C-alpha positions in Angstrom: 18.1 82.5 40.7 21.2 81.1 42.2 21.1 80.1 45.9 22.4 77.2 48.2 20.4 74.1 48.3 19.5 74.5 52.2 17.5 77.6 51.3 14.8 76.0 49.1 11.2 76.0 50.1 9.7 72.4 50.2 8.7 71.5 46.9 10.6 73.8 44.9 12.8 72.2 42.4 16.1 73.3 41.1 19.6 72.1 39.2 22.9 71.8 40.8 25.4 74.4 39.6 28.7 73.8 41.7 30.1 73.3 45.0 31.7 75.5 47.3 33.7 73.0 49.6 36.2 70.9 47.9 36.6 68.0 50.7 32.5 67.6 51.1 32.1 68.1 47.1 33.8 64.4 46.6 31.2 62.8 49.1 28.3 64.6 47.6 29.5 63.4 44.0 29.7 59.9 45.2 26.1 60.0 46.1 24.9 61.4 43.1 24.5 65.1 43.4 26.3 65.7 40.2 26.4 69.5 38.5 23.3 69.6 36.1 21.2 67.0 38.3 17.6 68.3 39.0 16.5 68.2 42.5 13.5 68.9 44.5 13.1 69.9 48.1 11.1 67.3 50.2 11.1 68.6 53.5 12.8 69.8 56.6 13.1 68.1 59.9 10.9 69.6 62.7 13.9 71.5 63.9 15.3 72.3 60.5 18.2 69.7 60.4 18.5 67.3 58.2 16.8 68.0 55.0 15.6 65.6 52.7 15.8 66.3 48.8 14.9 64.0 45.8 17.8 63.5 43.3 17.2 61.1 40.2 14.3 58.9 41.6 15.8 58.6 45.0 15.8 60.2 48.5 18.8 61.6 49.9 19.2 63.1 53.6 21.6 65.9 54.1 22.6 68.3 57.1 21.8 71.9 56.5 25.8 72.7 56.7 26.6 70.1 53.9 23.5 71.5 51.9 24.9 75.0 52.4 27.8 73.9 50.2 25.7 73.5 47.0 25.2 76.3 44.6 21.8 75.7 42.9 19.7 77.6 40.1 16.2 77.5 40.7 13.8 76.4 37.9 
């Protein structure tokens, strides 16, 4: 099922499909968020922003606004 990264539940895994914001996609690519990578949602901050994901054996923190530009396919 396709959805945006910010909608994943804690512990849920997905693969990155594509980006909806071209400018932000360059930043995300530099941080290792490449299409086809498997990610795991680790946590949400108490007020919901930022979120923490595991990608390629490291922890990455993103704002929900940034995560909403990443389309993923759940596993």
